ROLO-809371 format. One record per residue (C-alpha): residue number from 1; y, z, x. Coordinates in pm, 1 decimal, decimal comma, always signed. Layout:
BEGIN
PT   pos         py         pz         px
PT   NUM          Y          Z          X
...
END
This chain:
BEGIN
PT   pos         py         pz         px
PT     1    +3336,7     +271,7    -1127,6
PT     2    +3019,6     +304,1     -924,9
PT     3    +2642,9     +297,4     -908,3
PT     4    +2404,9     +584,7     -977,0
PT     5    +2066,2     +596,7     -810,2
PT     6    +1788,8     +806,9     -959,5
PT     7    +1485,4     +880,4     -741,2
PT     8    +1200,0     +856,0     -991,8
PT     9     +927,8     +852,1     -725,5
PT    10     +854,7     +840,9     -351,9
PT    11    +1102,9    +1121,7     -286,7
PT    12     +954,0    +1386,4      -56,1
PT    13     +621,8    +1224,4     -139,6
PT    14     +461,9     +904,7      -14,0
PT    15     +360,3     +767,4     -352,2
PT    16     +498,0     +647,6     -687,0
PT    17     +784,4     +440,2     -543,2
PT    18    +1051,7     +377,3     -808,3
PT    19    +1432,8     +395,1     -809,7
PT    20    +1665,1     +333,6    -1104,3
PT    21    +2007,2     +183,1    -1026,1
PT    22    +2266,9     +210,9    -1301,2
PT    23    +2588,1      +11,6    -1261,1
PT    24    +2882,7      -61,9    -1487,4
PT    25    +2720,2     -374,7    -1628,9
PT    26    +2348,9     -313,0    -1609,1
PT    27    +2039,2     -130,8    -1490,2
PT    28    +1776,0     -241,2    -1241,4
PT    29    +1462,2      -80,2    -1104,6
PT    30    +1349,6     -103,4     -744,3
PT    31     +967,2      -92,0     -761,8
PT    32     +771,2      +85,5    -1031,5
PT    33     +469,5     +233,2     -859,2
PT    34     +185,7     +456,1     -963,0
PT    35     +148,7     +808,3     -824,7
PT    36     -173,6     +866,2     -629,3
PT    37     -332,4    +1171,9     -470,1
PT    38     -251,1    +1524,2     -585,6
PT    39     -312,4    +1615,2     -950,4
PT    40      +45,1    +1735,8    -1008,9
PT    41     +167,9    +1390,8     -903,8
PT    42      -91,7    +1172,2    -1077,8
PT    43      -11,1    +1347,6    -1407,2
PT    44     +336,7    +1190,4    -1384,3
PT    45     +176,6     +850,3    -1450,9
PT    46     +111,3     +965,9    -1807,3
PT    47     +443,8    +1133,1    -1890,0
PT    48     +721,2     +969,0    -2089,6
PT    49     +995,1     +793,8    -1892,8
PT    50    +1332,8     +970,3    -1879,1
PT    51    +1513,8     +638,7    -1934,0
PT    52    +1491,5     +363,7    -2194,0
PT    53    +1287,7      +67,0    -2056,2
PT    54    +1459,5     -166,6    -2304,3
PT    55    +1793,7     -110,3    -2126,4
PT    56    +1665,3     -228,4    -1786,3
PT    57    +1725,7     -597,5    -1710,3
PT    58    +1529,0     -636,1    -1385,2
PT    59    +1255,1     -486,4    -1171,7
PT    60    +1292,8     -588,4     -806,8
PT    61     +948,1     -548,2     -655,9
PT    62     +914,8     -502,1     -279,1
PT    63     +538,8     -566,1     -262,9
PT    64     +210,2     -552,9     -450,3
PT    65      +60,7     -221,6     -337,3
PT    66      -19,5       -9,5     -642,7
PT    67     +199,7     +280,8     -527,0
PT    68     +494,0      +37,4     -554,6
PT    69     +388,6     -184,3     -846,1
PT    70     +114,3       -9,9    -1040,6
PT    71     +307,7     +125,6    -1340,7
PT    72     +470,8     -206,8    -1431,9
PT    73     +212,8     -277,0    -1707,5
PT    74     +301,2      +57,0    -1868,0
PT    75     +674,4      -16,8    -1831,7
PT    76     +628,0     -342,0    -2024,8
PT    77     +405,4     -167,0    -2279,0
PT    78     +690,9      +80,0    -2339,7
PT    79     +946,9     -191,0    -2414,7
PT    80    +1074,1     -350,0    -2091,1
PT    81    +1147,7     -718,2    -2157,3
PT    82    +1354,3     -816,2    -1853,1
PT    83    +1249,9    -1008,3    -1542,8
PT    84    +1029,4     -881,0    -1259,9
PT    85    +1140,9    -1053,7     -939,7
PT    86     +919,6    -1072,4     -630,4
PT    87     +786,0    -1320,6     -376,2
PT    88     +505,9    -1561,3     -471,8
PT    89     +231,9    -1379,6     -274,6
PT    90     +333,0    -1054,2     -446,1
PT    91     +313,0    -1220,4     -787,0
PT    92      -31,3    -1364,4     -709,0
PT    93     -159,7    -1031,4     -578,3
PT    94      -25,8     -833,9     -876,9
PT    95     -229,2    -1053,7    -1112,7
PT    96     -553,6     -929,4     -963,0
PT    97     -443,0     -579,4     -866,1
PT    98     -324,6     -477,9    -1213,1
PT    99     -650,7     -592,9    -1372,3
PT   100     -846,0     -407,9    -1105,7
PT   101     -637,3      -91,7    -1155,2
PT   102     -696,4     -109,0    -1531,5
PT   103    -1071,8     -150,3    -1474,8
PT   104    -1090,8     +139,3    -1226,5
PT   105     -878,7     +354,6    -1456,8
PT   106    -1106,0     +286,4    -1756,6
PT   107    -1417,1     +385,0    -1557,1
PT   108    -1252,9     +701,9    -1422,5
PT   109    -1121,1     +802,7    -1766,4
PT   110    -1460,8     +741,9    -1927,0
PT   111    -1629,0     +961,0    -1666,2
PT   112    -1367,7    +1235,9    -1695,5
PT   113    -1377,1    +1223,8    -2077,3
PT   114    -1753,1    +1281,9    -2084,4
PT   115    -1692,8    +1606,1    -1893,3
PT   116    -1393,2    +1698,4    -2110,4
PT   117    -1588,4    +1633,7    -2430,1
PT   118    -1870,4    +1864,6    -2317,9
PT   119    -1608,3    +2128,7    -2231,8
PT   120    -1436,3    +2090,8    -2571,5
PT   121    -1113,6    +1960,3    -2414,1
PT   122     -892,8    +1683,5    -2562,9
PT   123     -977,5    +1333,9    -2439,0
PT   124     -752,9    +1140,9    -2200,1
PT   125     -606,0     +794,8    -2255,0
PT   126     -580,7     +541,0    -1970,9
PT   127     -236,2     +469,1    -1826,5
PT   128     -282,6     +109,9    -1943,0
PT   129     -560,6     -135,4    -2020,6
PT   130     -653,8     -490,5    -1920,7
PT   131     -445,5     -641,0    -2203,3
PT   132     -135,6     -458,7    -2074,2
PT   133     -216,7     -575,9    -1719,7
PT   134     -236,1     -940,2    -1827,9
PT   135      +63,1     -931,6    -2067,0
PT   136     +310,9     -791,2    -1813,1
PT   137     +259,8    -1095,8    -1587,6
PT   138     +457,8    -1304,5    -1839,8
PT   139     +773,4    -1130,8    -1715,6
PT   140     +719,8    -1204,3    -1344,6
PT   141     +931,5    -1461,1    -1162,6
PT   142     +875,6    -1565,8     -800,7
PT   143    +1171,5    -1590,9     -563,1
PT   144    +1199,3    -1733,7     -211,2
PT   145    +1275,8    -1526,6      +93,4
PT   146    +1633,6    -1527,7     +230,7
PT   147    +1802,5    -1672,0      -80,4
PT   148    +2075,9    -1475,9     -260,0
PT   149    +2021,8    -1447,2     -634,8
PT   150    +2295,0    -1339,2     -877,5
PT   151    +2144,2    -1120,6    -1150,5
PT   152    +2456,7    -1165,2    -1368,5
PT   153    +2470,9     -790,7    -1440,8
PT   154    +2683,8     -670,1    -1151,4
PT   155    +2404,7     -697,8     -893,7
PT   156    +2298,3     -968,4     -647,8
PT   157    +1977,1     -953,7     -444,3
PT   158    +1815,2    -1117,2     -143,5
PT   159    +1450,7    -1071,7      -39,4
PT   160    +1375,1    -1055,9     +336,7
PT   161    +1032,6    -1027,9     +500,1
PT   162     +927,8     -665,0     +557,2
PT   163     +620,9     -759,4     +765,7
PT   164     +406,3     -497,2     +586,8
PT   165     +163,0     -699,5     +375,0
PT   166     +162,1    -1062,2     +262,7
PT   167     +474,1    -1114,0      +49,4
PT   168     +630,6     -776,2     +124,4
PT   169    +1008,3     -759,2     +116,1
PT   170    +1317,2     -570,7     +223,7
PT   171    +1582,2     -587,2      -49,5
PT   172    +1949,4     -652,2      +18,7
PT   173    +2144,8     -563,7     -296,3
PT   174    +2514,1     -637,4     -340,0
PT   175    +2730,8     -468,9     -603,5
PT   176    +3086,3     -348,9     -653,5
PT   177    +3175,5      +17,3     -612,9
PT   178    +3540,8     +107,8     -675,5
PT   179    +3619,5     -265,5     -683,5
PT   180    +3482,7     -320,8     -332,3
PT   181    +3159,5     -508,9     -265,6
PT   182    +2899,3     -280,1     -113,3
PT   183    +2558,6     -354,8      +29,3
PT   184    +2248,8     -148,0      -45,8
PT   185    +1933,2     -205,9     +159,4
PT   186    +1592,6      -89,1      +38,6
PT   187    +1342,3     -113,2     +322,7
PT   188    +1033,3     -114,3     +103,8
PT   189     +743,6      -47,3     +341,4
PT   190     +819,4     -169,7     +692,3
PT   191     +539,5     -333,3     +888,7
PT   192     +368,8     -241,1    +1212,9
PT   193     +485,2     -510,4    +1455,0
PT   194     +139,7     -523,8    +1619,7
PT   195      -32,5     -646,6    +1302,2
PT   196     -216,9     -976,3    +1297,6
PT   197     -170,9    -1250,0    +1033,7
PT   198     +149,2    -1099,9     +886,6
PT   199     +491,4    -1213,3    +1011,9
PT   200     +720,9     -969,8    +1190,2
PT   201     +971,3     -754,0    +1004,1
PT   202    +1313,5     -917,7     +967,6
PT   203    +1605,0     -736,0    +1128,6
PT   204    +1901,1     -605,9     +930,0
PT   205    +2245,8     -559,4    +1083,5
PT   206    +2460,4     -409,1     +808,6
PT   207    +2452,9     -186,0     +504,0
PT   208    +2670,0      +68,4     +330,9
PT   209    +2369,3     +249,5     +187,0
PT   210    +2019,9     +237,9     +336,7
PT   211    +1703,5     +360,8     +161,4
PT   212    +1437,6     +376,5     +432,2
PT   213    +1070,5     +467,0     +409,7
PT   214     +922,2     +746,0     +624,7
PT   215     +544,7     +722,9     +574,4
PT   216     +494,5     +780,9     +947,6
PT   217     +836,1     +936,2    +1003,6
PT   218     +698,9    +1214,6    +1223,4
PT   219     +411,6    +1032,1    +1397,2
PT   220     +331,8     +761,5    +1648,1
PT   221      +45,1     +514,7    +1621,4
PT   222     -210,1     +463,7    +1893,1
PT   223     -160,9     +149,1    +2099,0
PT   224     -328,4     -169,2    +1977,8
PT   225     -548,7     -207,7    +2286,3
PT   226     -654,3     +157,0    +2265,8
PT   227     -728,9     +116,6    +1893,2
PT   228     -944,0     -193,0    +1945,1
PT   229    -1131,5      -18,3    +2226,9
PT   230    -1199,5     +279,3    +1999,5
PT   231    -1309,0      +37,1    +1726,1
PT   232    -1562,6     -115,7    +1967,5
PT   233    -1679,9     +232,4    +2073,7
PT   234    -1739,5     +329,0    +1710,3
PT   235    -1953,1      +19,2    +1660,4
PT   236    -2148,4      +88,8    +1981,6
PT   237    -2203,8     +449,0    +1867,6
PT   238    -2357,1     +337,8    +1537,8
PT   239    -2563,3      +73,0    +1715,1
PT   240    -2703,7     +330,5    +1962,2
PT   241    -2790,9     +576,1    +1684,6
PT   242    -2927,3     +303,6    +1453,2
PT   243    -2684,7     +381,8    +1172,7
PT   244    -2438,7     +202,7     +947,2
PT   245    -2062,4     +178,2     +976,3
PT   246    -1852,3     +231,4     +663,8
PT   247    -1485,9     +129,5     +670,8
PT   248    -1273,0     +239,7     +372,4
PT   249     -997,8      -22,8     +367,2
PT   250     -715,5     -116,2     +134,6
PT   251     -817,5     -435,7      -40,6
PT   252     -487,8     -607,6      +36,1
PT   253     -390,5     -671,9     +401,1
PT   254     -605,2     -404,3     +568,4
PT   255     -936,0     -564,4     +473,3
PT   256     -811,0     -904,8     +587,0
PT   257     -691,5     -762,5     +920,0
PT   258    -1021,5     -579,6     +978,7
PT   259    -1214,2     -900,3     +904,2
PT   260     -986,9    -1086,9    +1146,5
PT   261    -1053,7     -836,8    +1426,8
PT   262    -1428,0     -838,2    +1357,4
PT   263    -1424,4    -1218,3    +1377,7
PT   264    -1264,1    -1191,5    +1722,9
PT   265    -1532,2     -941,4    +1827,9
PT   266    -1804,1    -1174,0    +1698,0
PT   267    -1669,1    -1457,2    +1913,7
PT   268    -1697,0    -1225,0    +2215,2
PT   269    -2056,4    -1123,1    +2121,7
PT   270    -1949,5     -763,0    +2060,0
PT   271    -2105,8     -706,1    +1717,4
PT   272    -2456,0     -659,1    +1865,2
PT   273    -2658,3     -786,0    +1572,1
PT   274    -2450,6     -617,9    +1300,1
PT   275    -2390,9     -793,0     +969,7
PT   276    -2047,0     -738,0     +816,7
PT   277    -2030,7     -692,6     +439,6
PT   278    -1703,4     -705,0     +247,1
PT   279    -1789,3     -518,2      -71,8
PT   280    -1482,1     -517,0     -292,1
PT   281    -1415,6     -771,0     -568,2
PT   282    -1044,0     -705,4     -528,0
PT   283    -1053,6     -758,6     -150,8
PT   284    -1246,3    -1084,0     -194,8
PT   285     -996,0    -1210,1     -452,2
PT   286     -707,6    -1097,5     -228,8
PT   287     -856,5    -1286,0      +67,3
PT   288     -860,5    -1603,4     -143,4
PT   289     -492,3    -1544,7     -226,7
PT   290     -417,0    -1494,6     +142,9
PT   291     -571,9    -1831,2     +222,4
PT   292     -379,2    -1999,0      -61,3
PT   293      -53,3    -1855,5      +78,0
PT   294     -109,6    -1933,5     +446,0
PT   295     +246,0    -2070,0     +480,4
PT   296     +354,7    -1705,9     +496,2
PT   297     +128,1    -1625,0     +795,9
PT   298     +263,0    -1566,2    +1143,1
PT   299     +277,8    -1860,6    +1384,0
PT   300      -22,8    -1755,1    +1594,0
PT   301     -252,1    -1744,1    +1291,0
PT   302     -121,7    -2077,8    +1161,1
PT   303     -191,9    -2236,9    +1500,6
PT   304     -549,7    -2105,0    +1492,9
PT   305     -600,4    -2244,9    +1144,3
PT   306     -466,1    -2586,8    +1247,4
PT   307     -739,8    -2596,4    +1511,7
PT   308     -997,7    -2544,4    +1234,7
PT   309    -1052,7    -2171,1    +1281,4
PT   310    -1079,5    -1960,4     +965,9
PT   311     -971,8    -1599,7    +1036,8
PT   312    -1163,1    -1481,1     +727,8
PT   313    -1502,3    -1634,7     +800,0
PT   314    -1773,8    -1611,3    +1066,7
PT   315    -2156,0    -1645,9    +1057,9
PT   316    -2246,0    -1277,3    +1026,3
PT   317    -1988,6    -1208,5     +751,6
PT   318    -2106,8    -1168,3     +390,6
PT   319    -1880,3    -1132,4      +86,4
PT   320    -2060,3     -930,7     -182,7
PT   321    -1949,4    -1101,6     -502,4
PT   322    -2226,8     -981,3     -733,8
PT   323    -2299,0     -623,4     -837,8
PT   324    -2662,6     -659,5     -727,4
PT   325    -2539,5     -757,4     -376,9
PT   326    -2337,0     -436,3     -367,5
PT   327    -2626,9     -220,2     -487,0
PT   328    -2856,3     -374,8     -225,3
PT   329    -2633,6     -228,0      +47,1
PT   330    -2750,6     +119,7      -56,8
PT   331    -3093,7      +38,4      +87,2
PT   332    -2961,9      -62,6     +431,7
PT   333    -3013,6     +209,9     +690,6
PT   334    -2875,4      +42,1    +1004,2
PT   335    -2687,8     -257,0    +1150,2
PT   336    -2450,6     -287,0     +854,1
PT   337    -2070,9     -277,2     +876,4
PT   338    -1951,0     -219,5     +520,9
PT   339    -1581,7     -278,4     +449,3
PT   340    -1497,6     -152,6     +101,2
PT   341    -1215,4      -22,3     -118,1
PT   342    -1037,0     +190,7     -211,7
PT   343     -878,5     +274,4     +121,4
PT   344     -830,2     +644,4      +36,5
PT   345    -1182,6     +675,4     -111,2
PT   346    -1052,1     +768,4     -454,3
PT   347    -1214,3     +489,3     -656,8
PT   348    -1417,6     +171,7     -630,7
PT   349    -1738,3      +84,2     -447,8
PT   350    -1648,1     +280,4     -134,9
PT   351    -1755,0     +597,6     -316,3
PT   352    -2113,1     +466,0     -342,9
PT   353    -2122,2     +377,5      +26,7
PT   354    -1992,9     +720,4     +126,9
PT   355    -2251,4     +882,4      -99,1
PT   356    -2531,2     +695,7      +82,2
PT   357    -2399,9     +722,2     +440,7
PT   358    -2158,7    +1014,6     +481,5
PT   359    -2438,2    +1273,8     +510,7
PT   360    -2628,5    +1077,6     +778,5
PT   361    -2557,4    +1186,9    +1138,5
PT   362    -2638,7     +842,1    +1276,2
PT   363    -2367,9     +674,6    +1065,9
PT   364    -2001,0     +618,0    +1142,9
PT   365    -1702,0     +625,1     +907,2
PT   366    -1387,7     +450,5    +1033,1
PT   367    -1051,9     +519,6     +868,6
PT   368     -789,9     +255,1     +939,8
PT   369     -507,9     +349,9     +704,2
PT   370     -290,4     +628,5     +567,9
PT   371     -469,4     +899,9     +367,4
PT   372     -244,0    +1071,7     +112,5
PT   373     -260,2    +1445,1      +43,6
PT   374     -515,1    +1526,2     -225,0
PT   375     -738,6    +1222,9     -162,2
PT   376    -1103,6    +1227,6      -58,9
PT   377    -1013,3    +1029,7     +251,1
PT   378     -755,7    +1290,1     +357,0
PT   379    -1012,0    +1569,9     +313,9
PT   380    -1267,3    +1389,1     +534,3
PT   381    -1010,2    +1310,2     +803,6
PT   382     -900,1    +1675,7     +808,0
PT   383    -1257,6    +1789,0     +878,2
PT   384    -1404,6    +1930,8     +556,7
PT   385    -1778,3    +2000,3     +564,7
PT   386    -1851,8    +1861,1     +218,2
PT   387    -1679,3    +1639,8      -39,5
PT   388    -1754,1    +1587,6     -405,4
PT   389    -1845,0    +1228,7     -500,7
PT   390    -1950,4    +1146,5     -856,9
PT   391    -1978,2    +1520,4     -920,3
PT   392    -2223,5    +1572,4     -632,6
PT   393    -2154,9    +1769,8     -314,7
PT   394    -2206,1    +1538,1      -15,1
PT   395    -2225,9    +1678,5     +338,1
PT   396    -1996,8    +1524,8     +599,9
PT   397    -2228,0    +1468,6     +896,7
PT   398    -2137,8    +1113,2    +1000,1
PT   399    -1908,9    +1060,9    +1298,4
PT   400    -1548,8    +1017,1    +1180,1
PT   401    -1301,6     +786,7    +1357,6
PT   402     -933,9     +758,7    +1260,2
PT   403     -769,0     +448,2    +1404,3
PT   404     -392,4     +475,2    +1355,4
PT   405     -322,6     +150,4    +1538,1
PT   406     -440,7      -54,7    +1241,2
PT   407     -174,6      +90,3    +1013,4
PT   408      +34,5     -160,0     +820,8
PT   409     +332,2      +78,4     +844,8
PT   410     +579,7     +115,5    +1127,2
PT   411     +549,2     +452,3    +1300,4
PT   412     +848,5     +671,0    +1388,5
PT   413     +925,8     +462,8    +1696,5
PT   414     +904,5     +140,6    +1494,4
PT   415    +1124,8     +277,9    +1216,2
PT   416    +1389,9     +392,0    +1463,9
PT   417    +1375,4      +58,2    +1644,0
PT   418    +1437,6     -127,7    +1315,4
PT   419    +1720,5     +112,5    +1234,2
PT   420    +1875,7      +48,8    +1575,9
PT   421    +1954,8     -312,6    +1482,2
PT   422    +2213,5     -194,4    +1226,8
PT   423    +2566,9     -235,7    +1358,4
PT   424    +2731,8      -47,7    +1071,2
PT   425    +2944,4     +235,5    +1207,0
PT   426    +2933,2     +427,8     +880,9
PT   427    +2623,4     +418,1     +666,8
PT   428    +2473,1     +659,4     +419,2
PT   429    +2098,3     +685,4     +473,8
PT   430    +1844,4     +809,1     +219,3
PT   431    +1501,8     +888,1     +364,7
PT   432    +1232,3     +816,8     +106,1
PT   433     +861,2     +735,7      +71,9
PT   434     +725,2    +1006,0     +300,7
PT   435     +563,1    +1344,2     +261,1
PT   436     +828,0    +1615,7     +281,2
PT   437     +743,7    +1720,1     +637,8
PT   438     +754,8    +1363,1     +767,9
PT   439    +1068,5    +1270,1     +573,7
PT   440    +1260,5    +1574,9     +698,2
PT   441    +1148,5    +1514,2    +1057,4
PT   442    +1252,4    +1149,4    +1039,6
PT   443    +1590,3    +1242,7     +889,3
PT   444    +1648,8    +1475,8    +1184,9
PT   445    +1544,1    +1202,5    +1427,2
PT   446    +1807,7     +972,1    +1275,1
PT   447    +2079,3    +1238,9    +1290,8
PT   448    +2007,4    +1302,1    +1658,7
PT   449    +2062,7     +933,0    +1738,7
PT   450    +2319,2     +807,0    +1488,0
PT   451    +2635,8     +939,8    +1330,0
PT   452    +2513,1     +862,8     +979,4
PT   453    +2511,9    +1078,7     +669,1
PT   454    +2140,0    +1134,6     +609,4
PT   455    +1989,0    +1268,1     +285,5
PT   456    +1628,7    +1343,3     +191,1
PT   457    +1645,5    +1327,5     -190,4
PT   458    +1438,8    +1536,7     -427,9
PT   459    +1210,5    +1385,9     -690,5
PT   460    +1415,0    +1310,9    -1001,8
PT   461    +1750,2    +1359,1     -826,0
PT   462    +2048,0    +1143,0     -929,6
PT   463    +2307,5    +1038,3     -672,4
PT   464    +2635,6     +862,3     -750,8
PT   465    +2727,0     +618,4     -475,1
END
């Protein structure tokens, strides 16, 4: 009698988070994310599942980011009819993110199919469409933080705040192995404790099996003060050279945090005549969801809001809701700060803004989040001279800033600090959700500090607990 865990994603890679737990009485999935980045990984979004979706009773969703949630519409399309449990903010965010992902996918597939048709290649089908995105929401059910829920299939679960994005969760799962109750903890993505708006990550003290992310398992973030100073310097640089600033930002959490920090700079007269444009329909919709779920904000932000301050609004901030507003930004040559998605520059309106600004020496591009291998953002950060956008070679002449202190993920120090709160003498640790180099380095860092059994699983590997 036991539980088998299969690592269907986010194993020696930082994308496609999904884990299948098979017990004596049932099957549950932890996350069901989409692969992003390298071609060999993204192709896995289209392959058949190596399990029967009809046999799975629950998906326990840690948070709304597409690399954790994005294949749920396809899972439902293929026969899953169980419950998808998550917090209310996650449910609200998934509603808009799935529709956006379906829209972006349809545009990308249409563009790729025109090329394939001319080359005589077979046409591609989208991973899912808008109907799939809407239909899967019927199976979602919101749960409260810190309440134990019996799934009636041999598993119990409790959601705790991961402090990563609004609604993000650590999962405590209880089940019997060899007639003894055991506790499995899935960290999800753990938050950077210096973030604004989002509450701090909740501490865990015990587990028999821990599945911990390692996105920044081999790196440290810059300090918050240093990051904000560099942010100001980037803005001053663009102001001096009479150029624009383009900020690729994840639509959920990162955009809201950037807007918050820009609002603080505006209050201190540090924007020097710049107008800030948020040009992402998804980010605008997500910001509205943030405001509707303000009870989940940290105490400092709630205090500000009680005084009448709105962290997502200030006089020189413009939300570009119409397509013509977005197109008009292409004509701006200076004094514009454009915050747009996607954060890794793979899709969305950010591609247009890079096309019009990346080649201009007087412009500044500011990266504030993780850039996965194989993405346009990663290539720019690593110093390529040109990138291909909409089939056109664009020179990289703008000044590039990478501000690690804005990351929504804990760095190695933060991960180890969270791990230090565990009082379990014996614990089996699985290091997941990190590129192979980072995951292996983090596993070694754990071994050097704790007497735990530490494993870095392979993609597709099955482990019997």
